[in-house]
Backbone and ligand atoms as CSV (ligand in chain L), in Angstrom:
chain,resi,resn,atom,element,x,y,z
A,1,MET,N,N,91.694,-29.097,68.727
A,1,MET,CA,C,90.826,-29.899,68.226
A,1,MET,C,C,89.837,-29.117,67.414
A,2,SER,N,N,89.144,-28.181,67.958
A,2,SER,CA,C,88.124,-27.317,67.245
A,2,SER,C,C,88.891,-26.488,66.144
A,3,HIS,N,N,90.114,-26.167,66.349
A,3,HIS,CA,C,90.897,-25.559,65.360
A,3,HIS,C,C,91.110,-26.314,64.070
A,4,ASP,N,N,91.110,-27.659,64.257
A,4,ASP,CA,C,91.358,-28.678,63.324
A,4,ASP,C,C,90.109,-28.586,62.342
A,5,ILE,N,N,89.013,-28.506,63.124
A,5,ILE,CA,C,87.645,-28.758,62.472
A,5,ILE,C,C,87.445,-27.350,61.580
A,6,ASP,N,N,87.768,-26.283,62.298
A,6,ASP,CA,C,87.609,-25.078,61.616
A,6,ASP,C,C,88.560,-25.042,60.507
A,7,THR,N,N,89.672,-25.503,60.497
A,7,THR,CA,C,90.670,-25.418,59.191
A,7,THR,C,C,89.969,-26.370,58.083
A,8,LYS,N,N,89.475,-27.580,58.666
A,8,LYS,CA,C,88.849,-28.369,57.565
A,8,LYS,C,C,87.745,-27.801,57.062
A,9,ARG,N,N,86.896,-27.183,57.796
A,9,ARG,CA,C,85.593,-26.712,57.137
A,9,ARG,C,C,86.009,-25.556,56.217
A,10,ARG,N,N,87.157,-24.709,56.754
A,10,ARG,CA,C,87.355,-23.554,55.766
A,10,ARG,C,C,87.936,-24.115,54.470
A,11,ASN,N,N,88.734,-25.191,54.407
A,11,ASN,CA,C,89.197,-25.819,53.217
A,11,ASN,C,C,88.304,-26.171,52.454
A,12,PHE,N,N,87.199,-26.915,53.021
A,12,PHE,CA,C,86.149,-27.617,52.308
A,12,PHE,C,C,85.428,-26.369,51.728
A,13,LEU,N,N,85.065,-25.264,52.361
A,13,LEU,CA,C,84.398,-24.254,51.809
A,13,LEU,C,C,85.016,-23.491,50.546
A,14,LYS,N,N,86.355,-23.419,50.726
A,14,LYS,CA,C,87.056,-22.864,49.725
A,14,LYS,C,C,87.101,-23.708,48.466
A,15,THR,N,N,87.304,-24.925,48.764
A,15,THR,CA,C,87.347,-25.872,47.470
A,15,THR,C,C,85.923,-25.982,46.947
A,16,THR,N,N,84.877,-25.861,47.589
A,16,THR,CA,C,83.479,-25.972,47.077
A,16,THR,C,C,83.195,-24.621,46.284
A,17,ALA,N,N,83.600,-23.464,46.868
A,17,ALA,CA,C,83.366,-22.142,46.154
A,17,ALA,C,C,84.306,-22.228,44.879
A,18,LEU,N,N,85.407,-22.691,44.877
A,18,LEU,CA,C,86.158,-22.653,43.519
A,18,LEU,C,C,85.490,-23.484,42.671
A,19,GLY,N,N,84.945,-24.719,43.021
A,19,GLY,CA,C,84.472,-25.532,42.057
A,19,GLY,C,C,83.119,-25.024,41.508
A,20,VAL,N,N,82.185,-24.217,42.411
A,20,VAL,CA,C,81.027,-23.571,41.961
A,20,VAL,C,C,81.305,-22.603,40.969
A,21,ALA,N,N,82.370,-21.709,41.432
A,21,ALA,CA,C,82.894,-20.601,40.350
A,21,ALA,C,C,83.351,-20.996,39.017
A,22,ALA,N,N,83.922,-22.371,39.022
A,22,ALA,CA,C,84.492,-22.924,37.768
A,22,ALA,C,C,83.363,-23.336,36.729
A,23,VAL,N,N,82.318,-23.599,37.275
A,23,VAL,CA,C,81.026,-24.318,36.343
A,23,VAL,C,C,80.730,-23.348,35.161
A,24,PRO,N,N,80.357,-22.040,35.390
A,24,PRO,CA,C,80.125,-21.061,34.349
A,24,PRO,C,C,81.257,-21.112,33.280
A,25,PHE,N,N,82.454,-21.252,33.749
A,25,PHE,CA,C,83.753,-21.171,32.875
A,25,PHE,C,C,83.675,-22.381,31.905
A,26,ALA,N,N,83.533,-23.582,32.649
A,26,ALA,CA,C,83.304,-24.749,31.860
A,26,ALA,C,C,82.243,-24.814,30.857
A,27,GLY,N,N,81.229,-24.169,31.137
A,27,GLY,CA,C,80.109,-24.062,30.209
A,27,GLY,C,C,80.503,-23.112,28.910
A,28,VAL,N,N,81.293,-21.992,29.157
A,28,VAL,CA,C,81.605,-21.327,28.175
A,28,VAL,C,C,82.776,-21.923,27.304
A,29,MET,N,N,83.559,-22.728,27.938
A,29,MET,CA,C,84.659,-23.360,27.074
A,29,MET,C,C,83.921,-24.491,26.221
A,30,LEU,N,N,83.016,-25.134,26.791
A,30,LEU,CA,C,82.105,-26.119,26.136
A,30,LEU,C,C,81.571,-25.608,24.846
A,31,GLN,N,N,80.919,-24.421,25.125
A,31,GLN,CA,C,80.250,-23.803,23.840
A,31,GLN,C,C,81.213,-23.351,22.856
A,32,GLN,N,N,82.468,-22.938,23.395
A,32,GLN,CA,C,83.490,-22.542,22.282
A,32,GLN,C,C,83.938,-23.913,21.515
A,33,GLN,N,N,84.047,-24.950,22.317
A,33,GLN,CA,C,84.495,-26.055,21.513
A,33,GLN,C,C,83.361,-26.534,20.437
A,34,VAL,N,N,82.272,-26.424,20.899
A,34,VAL,CA,C,81.037,-26.866,19.925
A,34,VAL,C,C,81.201,-26.021,18.689
A,35,ALA,N,N,81.267,-24.635,19.011
A,35,ALA,CA,C,81.441,-23.786,17.588
A,35,ALA,C,C,82.428,-24.035,16.896
A,36,LYS,N,N,83.600,-24.365,17.311
A,36,LYS,CA,C,84.728,-24.520,16.487
A,36,LYS,C,C,84.584,-25.979,15.930
A,37,ALA,N,N,83.838,-26.745,16.368
A,37,ALA,CA,C,83.830,-28.214,15.883
A,37,ALA,C,C,83.623,-28.153,14.327
A,38,ASP,N,N,84.260,-29.078,13.881
A,38,ASP,CA,C,84.038,-29.103,12.349
A,38,ASP,C,C,82.662,-29.765,12.096
A,39,LEU,N,N,81.624,-28.901,11.503
A,39,LEU,CA,C,80.403,-29.682,11.328
A,39,LEU,C,C,80.565,-30.412,9.879
A,40,PRO,N,N,79.644,-31.253,9.641
A,40,PRO,CA,C,79.574,-31.906,8.134
A,40,PRO,C,C,79.216,-30.991,7.094
A,41,LYS,N,N,79.810,-30.960,5.957
A,41,LYS,CA,C,79.422,-30.303,4.796
A,41,LYS,C,C,78.215,-30.556,4.391
A,42,LEU,N,N,77.416,-29.587,4.103
A,42,LEU,CA,C,76.091,-29.748,3.559
A,42,LEU,C,C,76.221,-30.584,2.099
A,43,SER,N,N,75.289,-31.621,1.928
A,43,SER,CA,C,75.157,-32.206,0.723
A,43,SER,C,C,74.159,-31.542,-0.108
A,44,GLU,N,N,74.450,-31.298,-1.332
A,44,GLU,CA,C,73.361,-30.630,-2.251
A,44,GLU,C,C,72.195,-31.616,-2.224
A,45,ASP,N,N,72.302,-32.850,-2.062
A,45,ASP,CA,C,71.194,-33.864,-1.980
A,45,ASP,C,C,70.252,-33.878,-0.741
A,46,ASP,N,N,70.825,-33.105,0.199
A,46,ASP,CA,C,70.234,-33.013,1.534
A,46,ASP,C,C,68.860,-32.441,1.197
A,47,ASP,N,N,67.670,-32.814,2.038
A,47,ASP,CA,C,66.363,-32.191,1.970
A,47,ASP,C,C,66.532,-30.722,2.076
A,48,ILE,N,N,67.175,-30.183,3.204
A,48,ILE,CA,C,67.193,-28.804,3.323
A,48,ILE,C,C,67.894,-28.035,2.180
A,49,ALA,N,N,68.944,-28.705,1.586
A,49,ALA,CA,C,69.458,-27.980,0.362
A,49,ALA,C,C,68.673,-27.969,-0.800
A,50,GLN,N,N,67.860,-29.010,-1.020
A,50,GLN,CA,C,67.009,-29.157,-2.133
A,50,GLN,C,C,65.851,-28.219,-1.891
A,51,SER,N,N,65.282,-28.118,-0.667
A,51,SER,CA,C,64.403,-27.006,-0.533
A,51,SER,C,C,64.699,-25.580,-0.770
A,52,LEU,N,N,66.059,-25.339,-0.608
A,52,LEU,CA,C,66.629,-23.900,-0.719
A,52,LEU,C,C,67.180,-23.858,-2.190
A,53,ASN,N,N,67.254,-24.745,-2.881
A,53,ASN,CA,C,68.099,-24.839,-4.228
A,53,ASN,C,C,69.437,-24.554,-3.780
A,54,TYR,N,N,70.102,-24.976,-2.811
A,54,TYR,CA,C,71.469,-24.737,-2.389
A,54,TYR,C,C,72.355,-25.544,-3.477
A,55,VAL,N,N,73.508,-24.733,-3.632
A,55,VAL,CA,C,74.525,-25.400,-4.611
A,55,VAL,C,C,75.765,-25.013,-3.837
A,56,HIS,N,N,76.759,-25.778,-4.021
A,56,HIS,CA,C,78.178,-25.322,-3.535
A,56,HIS,C,C,78.724,-24.243,-4.244
A,57,ASP,N,N,78.394,-24.162,-5.513
A,57,ASP,CA,C,79.132,-23.051,-6.424
A,57,ASP,C,C,77.919,-22.242,-7.018
A,58,ALA,N,N,77.943,-20.851,-6.623
A,58,ALA,CA,C,77.106,-19.935,-6.959
A,58,ALA,C,C,76.720,-19.881,-8.444
A,59,ALA,N,N,78.032,-20.226,-9.221
A,59,ALA,CA,C,77.720,-20.186,-10.750
A,59,ALA,C,C,76.654,-21.321,-11.287
A,60,ASP,N,N,76.560,-22.266,-10.448
A,60,ASP,CA,C,75.513,-23.198,-10.829
A,60,ASP,C,C,74.307,-22.823,-10.676
A,61,ALA,N,N,73.971,-21.624,-10.037
A,61,ALA,CA,C,72.721,-21.033,-9.879
A,61,ALA,C,C,72.177,-19.889,-10.782
A,62,ALA,N,N,73.306,-19.651,-11.743
A,62,ALA,CA,C,73.135,-18.368,-12.543
A,62,ALA,C,C,71.731,-18.371,-13.283
A,63,ASP,N,N,71.206,-19.527,-13.687
A,63,ASP,CA,C,70.029,-19.488,-14.301
A,63,ASP,C,C,68.686,-19.600,-13.433
A,64,HIS,N,N,69.041,-19.596,-12.034
A,64,HIS,CA,C,67.806,-19.464,-11.188
A,64,HIS,C,C,67.304,-18.193,-11.181
A,65,SER,N,N,65.847,-17.971,-11.128
A,65,SER,CA,C,65.249,-16.717,-11.237
A,65,SER,C,C,65.615,-15.786,-10.068
A,66,ALA,N,N,65.741,-16.349,-9.007
A,66,ALA,CA,C,66.185,-15.708,-7.748
A,66,ALA,C,C,67.538,-15.213,-7.667
A,67,TYR,N,N,68.432,-15.572,-8.437
A,67,TYR,CA,C,69.859,-15.349,-8.385
A,67,TYR,C,C,70.248,-14.031,-8.818
A,68,GLN,N,N,70.908,-13.305,-7.900
A,68,GLN,CA,C,71.400,-11.976,-8.265
A,68,GLN,C,C,72.997,-12.013,-8.503
A,69,ASP,N,N,73.330,-11.292,-9.572
A,69,ASP,CA,C,74.814,-11.353,-9.825
A,69,ASP,C,C,75.753,-11.096,-8.593
A,70,GLY,N,N,76.753,-11.842,-8.393
A,70,GLY,CA,C,77.820,-11.763,-7.360
A,70,GLY,C,C,77.324,-12.309,-5.897
A,71,ALA,N,N,76.156,-12.791,-5.976
A,71,ALA,CA,C,75.530,-13.345,-4.643
A,71,ALA,C,C,76.220,-14.634,-4.504
A,72,HIS,N,N,76.678,-14.850,-3.184
A,72,HIS,CA,C,77.181,-16.179,-2.693
A,72,HIS,C,C,77.160,-16.142,-1.293
A,73,CYS,N,N,77.262,-17.466,-0.686
A,73,CYS,CA,C,77.210,-17.503,0.761
A,73,CYS,C,C,77.990,-16.490,1.563
A,74,GLY,N,N,79.401,-16.528,1.059
A,74,GLY,CA,C,80.180,-15.463,1.757
A,74,GLY,C,C,79.734,-14.010,1.971
A,75,ASN,N,N,78.812,-13.525,1.080
A,75,ASN,CA,C,78.302,-12.170,1.291
A,75,ASN,C,C,76.974,-12.204,1.529
A,76,CYS,N,N,76.354,-13.248,1.951
A,76,CYS,CA,C,75.125,-13.311,2.698
A,76,CYS,C,C,74.931,-12.916,4.098
A,77,SER,N,N,74.032,-12.297,4.426
A,77,SER,CA,C,73.701,-11.761,5.925
A,77,SER,C,C,73.688,-12.985,6.911
A,78,LEU,N,N,73.271,-14.219,6.396
A,78,LEU,CA,C,73.097,-15.264,7.166
A,78,LEU,C,C,74.304,-16.302,7.332
A,79,TRP,N,N,75.348,-15.892,6.676
A,79,TRP,CA,C,76.728,-16.675,6.819
A,79,TRP,C,C,77.225,-16.224,8.189
A,80,THR,N,N,77.916,-17.421,8.620
A,80,THR,CA,C,78.378,-16.972,10.006
A,80,THR,C,C,79.761,-17.639,10.111
A,81,GLY,N,N,80.397,-17.935,8.736
A,81,GLY,CA,C,81.661,-18.670,8.610
A,81,GLY,C,C,82.719,-17.866,8.611
A,82,GLY,N,N,82.700,-16.320,8.946
A,82,GLY,CA,C,84.023,-15.590,8.548
A,82,GLY,C,C,84.586,-15.677,7.525
A,83,ASP,N,N,86.121,-16.056,7.461
A,83,ASP,CA,C,86.865,-16.086,6.292
A,83,ASP,C,C,87.004,-17.618,5.786
A,84,ALA,N,N,86.295,-18.495,6.520
A,84,ALA,CA,C,86.466,-19.968,6.196
A,84,ALA,C,C,85.938,-20.261,4.917
A,85,GLN,N,N,86.349,-21.316,4.274
A,85,GLN,CA,C,85.796,-21.813,3.043
A,85,GLN,C,C,84.377,-22.517,3.288
A,86,TRP,N,N,84.347,-23.264,4.238
A,86,TRP,CA,C,83.124,-23.955,4.633
A,86,TRP,C,C,82.867,-23.320,5.894
A,87,GLY,N,N,81.566,-22.978,6.212
A,87,GLY,CA,C,80.938,-22.241,7.421
A,87,GLY,C,C,79.647,-22.369,7.633
A,88,GLY,N,N,79.209,-21.804,8.732
A,88,GLY,CA,C,77.784,-21.908,9.328
A,88,GLY,C,C,76.988,-20.899,8.521
A,89,CYS,N,N,75.650,-21.396,8.617
A,89,CYS,CA,C,74.619,-20.498,7.918
A,89,CYS,C,C,73.383,-20.679,8.926
A,90,GLN,N,N,72.857,-19.361,9.296
A,90,GLN,CA,C,71.862,-19.296,10.432
A,90,GLN,C,C,70.707,-20.150,10.065
A,91,ILE,N,N,70.409,-20.426,8.822
A,91,ILE,CA,C,68.995,-21.146,8.704
A,91,ILE,C,C,69.352,-22.726,8.382
A,92,ILE,N,N,70.569,-23.145,8.436
A,92,ILE,CA,C,71.049,-24.571,8.289
A,92,ILE,C,C,71.838,-25.144,9.402
A,93,PRO,N,N,71.234,-25.217,10.439
A,93,PRO,CA,C,72.227,-25.636,11.763
A,93,PRO,C,C,72.555,-27.098,11.480
A,94,GLY,N,N,73.847,-27.386,12.094
A,94,GLY,CA,C,74.371,-28.688,12.071
A,94,GLY,C,C,75.137,-29.062,10.843
A,95,HIS,N,N,75.172,-28.103,9.896
A,95,HIS,CA,C,76.033,-28.333,8.656
A,95,HIS,C,C,76.806,-27.093,8.415
A,96,HIS,N,N,77.752,-27.224,7.494
A,96,HIS,CA,C,78.669,-26.176,7.076
A,96,HIS,C,C,78.168,-26.033,5.681
A,97,VAL,N,N,78.154,-24.784,5.046
A,97,VAL,CA,C,77.927,-24.628,3.614
A,97,VAL,C,C,79.214,-23.896,3.064
A,98,ASN,N,N,79.240,-23.962,1.674
A,98,ASN,CA,C,80.413,-23.328,1.080
A,98,ASN,C,C,80.324,-22.043,0.831
A,99,ARG,N,N,81.419,-21.070,1.119
A,99,ARG,CA,C,81.252,-19.629,1.157
A,99,ARG,C,C,81.143,-19.287,-0.409
A,100,ASP,N,N,81.349,-20.264,-1.377
A,100,ASP,CA,C,81.088,-19.864,-2.850
A,100,ASP,C,C,79.753,-20.241,-3.169
A,101,GLY,N,N,79.141,-20.942,-2.466
A,101,GLY,CA,C,77.831,-21.495,-2.512
A,101,GLY,C,C,76.619,-20.438,-2.643
A,102,TRP,N,N,75.445,-20.940,-2.813
A,102,TRP,CA,C,74.254,-20.023,-2.872
A,102,TRP,C,C,73.074,-20.834,-2.683
A,103,CYS,N,N,71.990,-20.178,-2.144
A,103,CYS,CA,C,70.564,-20.574,-1.917
A,103,CYS,C,C,69.720,-19.633,-2.274
A,104,ASN,N,N,68.416,-20.040,-2.452
A,104,ASN,CA,C,67.308,-18.912,-2.711
A,104,ASN,C,C,66.899,-18.118,-1.506
A,105,ALA,N,N,67.454,-18.356,-0.438
A,105,ALA,CA,C,67.232,-17.420,0.871
A,105,ALA,C,C,68.446,-16.444,1.048
A,106,TRP,N,N,69.130,-16.347,0.025
A,106,TRP,CA,C,70.348,-15.360,0.152
A,106,TRP,C,C,69.735,-13.818,0.498
A,107,VAL,N,N,70.569,-13.290,1.380
A,107,VAL,CA,C,70.179,-11.837,1.736
A,107,VAL,C,C,71.389,-11.118,1.766
A,108,PRO,N,N,71.483,-9.991,1.095
A,108,PRO,CA,C,73.057,-9.375,1.029
A,108,PRO,C,C,73.311,-8.868,2.486
A,109,ALA,N,N,74.602,-9.246,2.710
A,109,ALA,CA,C,75.180,-8.670,4.082
A,109,ALA,C,C,75.031,-7.223,3.998
A,110,ALA,N,N,74.811,-6.605,5.269
A,110,ALA,CA,C,74.800,-5.013,5.296
A,110,ALA,C,C,76.193,-4.614,5.169
L,1,LIG,FE1,FE,74.347,-19.567,1.749
L,1,LIG,FE2,FE,72.914,-17.414,2.772
L,1,LIG,FE3,FE,71.796,-19.520,1.530
L,1,LIG,FE4,FE,72.881,-19.657,3.855
L,1,LIG,S1,S,71.062,-18.370,3.341
L,1,LIG,S2,S,73.042,-21.323,2.247
L,1,LIG,S3,S,74.740,-18.395,3.816
L,1,LIG,S4,S,73.104,-17.984,0.589
């Protein structure tokens, strides 16, 4: 009888320990899913885009006083999109920007 209770308790403790151990992994997997999620593309009409003079095509910024030849999101230090055409920007959370785009916060990647 007490052997049965011990076995049940051991099984309960094992199951609980596995469940607790799985929680941090579930959190990491959820973060990865969010990072991979396809965020909406930033519109040039969006308030933050307007405030930064963001354009999808850096060629459209050629006449901007802050524009430097060759500058675009893909070679900006704030770009987080890797090789993607549309990717993240550290100062524009919740949206993707175009790697060929530009804004007046451009900082050359190191
Ligand atoms: Fe593009 Fe850099 Fe401006 Fe972000 S800060 S929108 S990556 S130029």
